[in-house]
MARSEDREN-332189 format. One line per 4 residues: number of its first residue (from 1); their letters; for each residue x, y, z of C-alpha. Coordinates in nm, 3 decimals, decimal comma, padded with zeros to 5 digits. Example, Ala and Ser with C-alpha at 12.3 -4.5 7.8 and 13.67 -1.06 7.14 Angstrom:
<nodes>
1> as> 01,230:-00,450:00,780 ~ 01,367:-00,106:00,714
</nodes>
This chain:
<nodes>
1> xxxx> -03,660:-00,759:00,803 ~ -03,642:-01,038:00,518 ~ -03,313:-01,167:00,369 ~ -03,273:-00,922:00,056
5> xxxx> -03,186:-01,053:-00,292 ~ -02,801:-00,934:-00,328 ~ -02,745:-01,003:00,066 ~ -02,570:-01,378:00,015
9> xxxx> -02,325:-01,220:-00,261 ~ -02,257:-00,920:-00,038 ~ -02,147:-01,105:00,239 ~ -01,904:-01,300:00,013
13> xxxx> -01,753:-00,979:-00,083 ~ -01,749:-00,820:00,245 ~ -01,584:-01,141:00,437 ~ -01,302:-01,133:00,133
17> xxxx> -01,257:-00,777:00,191 ~ -01,188:-00,820:00,587 ~ -00,973:-01,081:00,488 ~ -00,758:-00,853:00,297
21> xxxx> -00,836:-01,010:-00,040 ~ -01,081:-01,048:-00,342 ~ -01,345:-01,284:-00,345 ~ -01,147:-01,501:-00,598
25> xxxx> -00,855:-01,503:-00,389 ~ -00,665:-01,275:-00,616 ~ -00,460:-00,939:-00,530 ~ -00,696:-00,659:-00,527
29> xxxx> -00,767:-00,475:-00,852 ~ -00,698:-00,107:-00,923 ~ -01,037:-00,014:-01,063 ~ -01,384:-00,115:-00,874
33> xxxx> -01,531:-00,450:-00,975 ~ -01,863:-00,471:-01,150 ~ -02,164:-00,459:-00,911 ~ -02,522:-00,614:-00,946
37> xxxx> -02,646:-00,262:-00,816 ~ -03,003:-00,355:-00,871 ~ -02,977:-00,651:-00,625 ~ -02,769:-00,423:-00,379
41> xxxx> -03,011:-00,151:-00,360 ~ -03,314:-00,371:-00,260 ~ -03,076:-00,558:-00,040 ~ -03,177:-00,597:00,340
45> xxxx> -02,815:-00,414:00,422 ~ -02,958:-00,111:00,257 ~ -03,266:-00,129:00,424 ~ -03,105:-00,152:00,765
49> xxxx> -02,919:00,205:00,673 ~ -03,249:00,352:00,591 ~ -03,323:00,274:00,987 ~ -02,981:00,356:01,113
53> xxxx> -03,017:00,700:00,960 ~ -03,346:00,804:01,088 ~ -03,243:00,677:01,442 ~ -02,927:00,903:01,417
57> xxxx> -03,107:01,211:01,299 ~ -03,424:01,220:01,501 ~ -03,236:01,320:01,836 ~ -03,011:01,579:01,665
61> xxxx> -03,304:01,747:01,511 ~ -03,501:01,740:01,832 ~ -03,246:01,939:01,961 ~ -03,188:02,182:01,703
65> xxxx> -03,537:02,234:01,584 ~ -03,801:02,153:01,853 ~ -03,627:02,243:02,172 ~ -03,542:02,600:02,038
69> xxxx> -03,925:02,647:01,903 ~ -04,066:02,545:02,274 ~ -03,819:02,758:02,461 ~ -03,877:03,043:02,253
73> xxxx> -04,246:02,967:02,261 ~ -04,233:02,979:02,627 ~ -04,079:03,328:02,662 ~ -03,709:03,265:02,696
77> xxxx> -03,498:03,505:02,545 ~ -03,302:03,436:02,243 ~ -02,947:03,502:02,407 ~ -03,018:03,195:02,661
81> xxxx> -03,146:03,000:02,359 ~ -02,833:03,060:02,151 ~ -02,615:02,958:02,419 ~ -02,777:02,595:02,378
85> xxxx> -02,587:02,589:02,065 ~ -02,300:02,446:02,318 ~ -02,476:02,129:02,374 ~ -02,361:02,005:02,033
89> xxxx> -02,029:01,986:02,202 ~ -02,044:01,593:02,244 ~ -02,048:01,539:01,878 ~ -01,727:01,738:01,851
93> xxxx> -01,581:01,520:02,124 ~ -01,700:01,184:02,110 ~ -01,361:00,978:02,000 ~ -01,280:01,082:02,364
97> xxxx> -01,520:00,798:02,479 ~ -01,549:00,572:02,155 ~ -01,283:00,326:02,262 ~ -01,498:00,244:02,585
101> xxxx> -01,738:00,150:02,328 ~ -01,492:-00,057:02,110 ~ -01,346:-00,215:02,442 ~ -01,648:-00,317:02,662
105> xxxx> -01,927:-00,546:02,561 ~ -02,289:-00,488:02,699 ~ -02,423:-00,842:02,850 ~ -02,716:-00,859:02,595
109> xxxx> -02,713:-00,878:02,208 ~ -02,328:-00,847:02,143 ~ -02,110:-00,544:02,126 ~ -02,259:-00,325:01,860
113> xxxx> -02,629:-00,417:01,925 ~ -02,618:-00,405:02,275 ~ -02,471:-00,009:02,295 ~ -02,730:00,016:02,006
117> xxxx> -02,997:-00,064:02,249 ~ -02,891:00,113:02,556 ~ -02,835:00,414:02,384 ~ -03,173:00,414:02,212
121> xxxx> -03,352:00,341:02,529 ~ -03,171:00,617:02,690 ~ -03,285:00,850:02,420 ~ -03,662:00,774:02,447
125> xxxx> -03,623:00,827:02,823 ~ -03,433:01,180:02,794 ~ -03,624:01,318:02,513 ~ -03,942:01,231:02,663
129> xxxx> -03,844:01,396:03,001 ~ -03,832:01,770:02,853 ~ -04,198:01,798:02,892 ~ -04,161:01,752:03,246
133> xxxx> -03,994:02,100:03,304 ~ -04,148:02,475:03,270 ~ -03,882:02,676:03,053 ~ -03,878:02,974:03,249
137> xxxx> -03,847:02,783:03,589 ~ -03,621:02,504:03,517 ~ -03,396:02,664:03,223 ~ -03,054:02,476:03,373
141> xxxx> -03,239:02,160:03,428 ~ -03,355:02,165:03,088 ~ -03,010:02,240:02,971 ~ -02,863:01,958:03,129
145> xxxx> -03,134:01,747:03,006 ~ -03,042:01,886:02,669 ~ -02,665:01,795:02,693 ~ -02,748:01,441:02,827
149> xxxx> -02,978:01,392:02,487 ~ -02,670:01,514:02,272 ~ -02,447:01,278:02,471 ~ -02,656:00,971:02,422
153> xxxx> -02,700:01,073:02,062 ~ -02,381:01,121:02,001 ~ -02,291:00,776:02,169 ~ -02,553:00,626:01,938
157> xxxx> -02,389:00,791:01,630 ~ -02,036:00,591:01,741 ~ -02,190:00,248:01,730 ~ -02,379:00,301:01,431
161> xxxx> -02,108:00,420:01,241 ~ -01,910:00,124:01,339 ~ -02,218:-00,118:01,282 ~ -02,301:00,048:00,951
165> xxxx> -01,907:-00,012:00,823 ~ -01,906:-00,336:00,971 ~ -02,219:-00,474:00,751 ~ -02,123:-00,245:00,442
169> xxxx> -01,850:-00,383:00,170 ~ -01,638:-00,134:00,017 ~ -01,839:-00,137:-00,284 ~ -02,159:-00,085:-00,081
173> xxxx> -01,980:00,239:00,126 ~ -02,114:00,509:-00,116 ~ -02,496:00,369:-00,158 ~ -02,508:00,247:00,202
177> xxxx> -02,375:00,570:00,360 ~ -02,578:00,782:00,127 ~ -02,919:00,633:00,218 ~ -02,797:00,674:00,594
181> xxxx> -02,759:01,009:00,549 ~ -03,074:01,088:00,356 ~ -03,305:00,909:00,618 ~ -03,127:01,124:00,861
185> xxxx> -03,207:01,434:00,679 ~ -03,604:01,311:00,616 ~ -03,595:01,257:01,031 ~ -03,573:01,603:01,042
189> xxxx> -03,971:01,627:00,943 ~ -04,057:01,470:01,295 ~ -03,923:01,722:01,519 ~ -03,916:02,005:01,279
193> xxxx> -04,252:01,977:01,085 ~ -04,481:01,742:01,257 ~ -04,405:01,815:01,610 ~ -04,457:02,170:01,558
197> xxxx> -04,768:02,101:01,434 ~ -04,860:01,907:01,690 ~ -04,784:02,156:01,929 ~ -05,064:02,384:01,832
201> xxxx> -05,311:02,107:01,945 ~ -05,131:01,904:02,228 ~ -04,945:02,012:02,548 ~ -04,587:02,029:02,499
205> xxxx> -04,541:01,723:02,720 ~ -04,732:01,525:02,518 ~ -04,536:01,639:02,180 ~ -04,208:01,543:02,343
209> xxxx> -04,329:01,220:02,425 ~ -04,493:01,146:02,074 ~ -04,131:01,272:01,937 ~ -03,952:01,053:02,148
213> xxxx> -04,160:00,758:02,101 ~ -04,014:00,754:01,725 ~ -03,709:00,638:01,829 ~ -03,888:00,297:01,854
217> xxxx> -03,804:00,265:01,496 ~ -03,455:00,238:01,573 ~ -03,498:-00,005:01,858 ~ -03,722:-00,261:01,630
221> xxxx> -03,416:-00,210:01,400 ~ -03,148:-00,295:01,683 ~ -03,359:-00,618:01,775 ~ -03,434:-00,732:01,424
225> xxxx> -03,088:-00,725:01,257 ~ -02,797:-00,969:01,355 ~ -02,454:-00,860:01,513 ~ -02,171:-00,841:01,240
229> xxxx> -02,065:-01,194:01,232 ~ -01,737:-01,056:01,032 ~ -01,642:-00,788:01,290 ~ -01,324:-00,819:01,439
233> xxxx> -01,297:-00,882:01,803 ~ -01,283:-00,659:02,081 ~ -00,982:-00,516:02,217 ~ -00,866:-00,710:02,527
237> xxxx> -00,763:-00,444:02,732 ~ -00,879:-00,054:02,768 ~ -00,518:00,033:02,664 ~ -00,552:-00,152:02,355
241> xxxx> -00,885:00,025:02,260 ~ -00,753:00,375:02,335 ~ -00,416:00,357:02,213 ~ -00,405:00,059:01,891
245> xxxx> -00,663:00,277:01,660 ~ -00,423:00,550:01,644 ~ -00,119:00,327:01,657 ~ -00,270:00,129:01,366
249> xxxx> -00,369:00,426:01,175 ~ -00,005:00,580:01,182 ~ 00,169:00,240:01,116 ~ -00,070:00,196:00,820
253> xxxx> -00,029:00,542:00,666 ~ 00,306:00,660:00,807 ~ 00,341:01,005:01,011 ~ 00,313:01,192:00,662
257> xxxx> 00,039:00,956:00,489 ~ -00,162:01,000:00,804 ~ -00,101:01,406:00,822 ~ -00,234:01,406:00,440
261> xxxx> -00,556:01,178:00,526 ~ -00,601:01,419:00,834 ~ -00,556:01,711:00,619 ~ -00,789:01,604:00,352
265> xxxx> -01,072:01,522:00,595 ~ -01,036:01,885:00,792 ~ -01,030:02,048:00,416 ~ -01,255:01,892:00,189
269> xxxx> -01,574:02,063:00,335 ~ -01,422:02,350:00,493 ~ -01,503:02,621:00,196 ~ -01,849:02,463:00,158
273> xxxx> -01,902:02,475:00,527 ~ -01,779:02,847:00,576 ~ -01,996:02,963:00,314 ~ -02,330:02,842:00,429
277> xxxx> -02,244:02,903:00,789 ~ -02,399:03,282:00,748 ~ -02,660:03,159:00,468 ~ -02,993:03,316:00,663
281> xxxx> -02,829:03,648:00,734 ~ -02,720:03,663:00,391 ~ -03,041:03,595:00,225 ~ -03,179:03,843:00,468
285> xxxx> -02,914:04,121:00,347 ~ -02,973:04,053:00,014 ~ -03,363:04,186:00,067 ~ -03,539:03,849:00,102
289> xxxx> -03,806:03,826:00,395 ~ -03,780:03,549:00,649 ~ -04,118:03,407:00,520 ~ -03,971:03,384:00,205
293> xxxx> -03,656:03,244:00,292 ~ -03,832:02,983:00,486 ~ -04,050:02,889:00,191 ~ -03,788:02,882:-00,088
297> xxxx> -03,512:02,705:00,181 ~ -03,767:02,417:00,276 ~ -03,823:02,286:-00,097 ~ -03,503:02,415:-00,275
301> xxxx> -03,283:02,280:00,007 ~ -03,401:01,958:00,139 ~ -03,512:01,781:-00,179 ~ -03,216:01,863:-00,398
305> xxxx> -02,996:01,749:-00,110 ~ -03,183:01,438:-00,067 ~ -03,177:01,370:-00,452 ~ -02,819:01,460:-00,477
309> xxxx> -02,733:01,206:-00,218 ~ -02,896:00,932:-00,391 ~ -02,785:01,023:-00,714 ~ -02,422:01,010:-00,575
313> xxxx> -02,478:00,681:-00,407 ~ -02,588:00,488:-00,727 ~ -02,324:00,670:-00,914 ~ -02,054:00,568:-00,684
317> xxxx> -02,136:00,201:-00,760 ~ -02,022:00,284:-01,073 ~ -01,745:00,519:-01,018 ~ -01,593:00,397:-00,697
321> xxxx> -01,494:00,646:-00,441 ~ -01,189:00,799:-00,555 ~ -01,355:00,909:-00,870 ~ -01,681:01,045:-00,686
325> xxxx> -01,447:01,231:-00,468 ~ -01,302:01,416:-00,750 ~ -01,644:01,447:-00,955 ~ -01,868:01,573:-00,665
329> xxxx> -01,603:01,772:-00,562 ~ -01,574:01,976:-00,860 ~ -01,987:02,017:-00,842 ~ -01,908:02,104:-00,470
333> xxxx> -01,666:02,374:-00,534 ~ -01,893:02,535:-00,814 ~ -02,178:02,538:-00,611 ~ -01,992:02,791:-00,354
337> xxxx> -01,983:03,030:-00,671 ~ -02,371:03,065:-00,681 ~ -02,353:03,250:-00,339 ~ -02,097:03,516:-00,503
341> xxxx> -02,313:03,504:-00,817 ~ -02,618:03,594:-00,617 ~ -02,428:03,889:-00,377 ~ -02,292:04,006:-00,717
345> xxxx> -02,662:04,078:-00,822 ~ -02,813:04,203:-00,488 ~ -02,898:04,358:-00,250 ~ -03,237:04,387:-00,421
349> xxxx> -03,478:04,670:-00,365 ~ -03,794:04,464:-00,466 ~ -03,811:04,098:-00,436 ~ -04,063:03,935:-00,739
353> xxxx> -04,040:03,595:-00,877 ~ -03,734:03,633:-01,077 ~ -03,533:03,703:-00,748 ~ -03,676:03,438:-00,583
357> xxxx> -03,588:03,221:-00,841 ~ -03,239:03,299:-00,834 ~ -03,258:03,209:-00,457 ~ -03,409:02,890:-00,537
361> xxxx> -03,133:02,812:-00,826 ~ -02,876:02,899:-00,550 ~ -03,027:02,688:-00,244 ~ -03,073:02,384:-00,473
365> xxxx> -02,760:02,412:-00,665 ~ -02,542:02,419:-00,326 ~ -02,756:02,141:-00,185 ~ -02,704:01,933:-00,467
369> xxxx> -02,351:01,973:-00,405 ~ -02,346:01,893:-00,042 ~ -02,570:01,594:-00,096 ~ -02,305:01,467:-00,348
373> xxxx> -02,016:01,581:-00,190 ~ -02,109:01,445:00,141 ~ -02,195:01,092:00,003 ~ -01,846:01,034:-00,135
377> xxxx> -01,678:01,210:00,140 ~ -01,879:00,969:00,421 ~ -01,799:00,692:00,230 ~ -01,412:00,771:00,225
381> xxxx> -01,389:00,774:00,604 ~ -01,571:00,470:00,644 ~ -01,318:00,305:00,385 ~ -01,038:00,459:00,563
385> xxxx> -01,143:00,285:00,913 ~ -00,991:-00,040:01,008 ~ -01,220:-00,320:01,118 ~ -01,069:-00,395:01,447
389> xxxx> -01,104:-00,027:01,560 ~ -01,417:00,092:01,379 ~ -01,605:00,302:01,639 ~ -01,301:00,479:01,757
393> xxxx> -01,125:00,542:01,422 ~ -01,481:00,660:01,263 ~ -01,567:00,906:01,558 ~ -01,191:01,058:01,568
397> xxxx> -01,241:01,119:01,186 ~ -01,618:01,247:01,217 ~ -01,507:01,464:01,470 ~ -01,216:01,615:01,272
401> xxxx> -01,459:01,684:01,011 ~ -01,700:01,879:01,241 ~ -01,403:02,107:01,344 ~ -01,471:02,374:01,044
405> xxxx> -01,836:02,387:01,173 ~ -01,735:02,480:01,536 ~ -01,416:02,665:01,473 ~ -01,376:02,792:01,136
409> xxxx> -01,731:02,924:01,117 ~ -01,682:03,139:01,412 ~ -01,429:03,372:01,198 ~ -01,694:03,429:00,917
413> xxxx> -01,900:03,704:01,056 ~ -01,581:03,890:01,092 ~ -01,447:03,821:00,744 ~ -01,793:03,936:00,609
417> xxxx> -01,778:04,279:00,810 ~ -01,411:04,318:00,675 ~ -01,455:04,238:00,308 ~ -01,794:04,219:00,221
421> xxxx> -02,025:03,936:00,076 ~ -01,914:03,891:-00,265 ~ -01,541:03,871:-00,181 ~ -01,610:03,636:00,112
425> xxxx> -01,750:03,371:-00,089 ~ -01,494:03,414:-00,359 ~ -01,283:03,332:-00,059 ~ -01,464:03,025:00,054
429> xxxx> -01,442:02,887:-00,280 ~ -01,057:02,939:-00,290 ~ -01,051:02,757:00,038 ~ -01,215:02,474:-00,106
433> xxxx> -00,926:02,407:-00,344 ~ -00,637:02,235:-00,107 ~ -00,896:01,966:-00,020 ~ -00,911:01,909:-00,408
437> xxxx> -00,547:01,909:-00,464 ~ -00,488:01,678:-00,167 ~ -00,719:01,421:-00,381 ~ -00,377:01,384:-00,578
441> xxxx> -00,232:01,184:-00,301 ~ -00,522:01,051:-00,073 ~ -00,763:00,929:-00,364 ~ -00,604:00,927:-00,708
445> xxxx> -00,821:00,928:-00,997 ~ -00,689:00,595:-01,165 ~ -00,676:00,419:-00,855 ~ -00,959:00,296:-00,639
449> xx> -01,003:00,008:-00,387 ~ -01,383:00,068:-00,333
</nodes>
């Protein structure tokens, strides 16, 4: 990767931020600094974010798209396949071993690049190993292997998040994380589309090998980038690695401030996450067929989310992170009402072009809201981390943000059975409001350090 147009200017800004000052040596301004965004977009740093996103998304989508398809095609029953959802637990608990990746430095390539390379090599080996087993005879071995892939994938996420935070200045967080997230989504096309097409023509063992070899994209990125020069030194003891990230956060924010930040991280995506937890059953209850849902969701869901994320990242350069959280959060909340609107109009006794159009509008607008809201939200999380404890704090915050998907969403089925679809989506809209209210404290509109 060659040095981009804005890299030298970007490094000056980043160095000043890590030192706690503006590049001109004055106190931090309350409004965002002007940015040469054309140079920023085409910088080497943003290209790196494309590769971090792709490397991060590929193993996860192998687990949630390709693995279930393989198991079902080989005759494994749905109950057993459903239990494989538990293999995603490492993504919720990754903050437990994140301090180890902050504390210890591999013998080669440095703290960040060393761990990146080790986890990526482990992913190539474990993802390719699926094809060695026969699903109906080796289901427990496959489950153990899937758990290993999830562990290495979550570990790679820890170090990629830390690496990305250390190479991005505060001004770049919005766009850089947006590019990462959208490359993450596009990585789903390998195990979720290409691999399934290949499976009709090649043995499953070959398919898994081909899918695993796409991790070479991440390995090539790891070998070609430099270790962040401005990253803080690694903690000197394991106790420091475990205790200090939490102590620093509490000291910096105070107990009340820390509680507000953690509450915001938990609540900002709560309503949206609950609203989409039962999206496919909801569409089926509205009278749409699985084929219609698949066709519309594939195009109306993926591309608006990608477009929304890219738009949000560029827009954040002008708005700053605080204002983006407000503006994009409003769109995110309003998009939930689209489900209530569809529920009020349905269920449909006959589905024609008009009904499919309504489905496309609801899915597309919700995906746009998710793309925008996620871009600002991840940038906020990255900004909240301290450079000395990036891996641990980033892992803690993202694990907390994942709790609604694993805990609160478990109650959605009971809620729908009790009150019906339309009141449920209205409830989800109400549950999205506390996160917006907390913005008054954690990200006031008129003040931004991004």
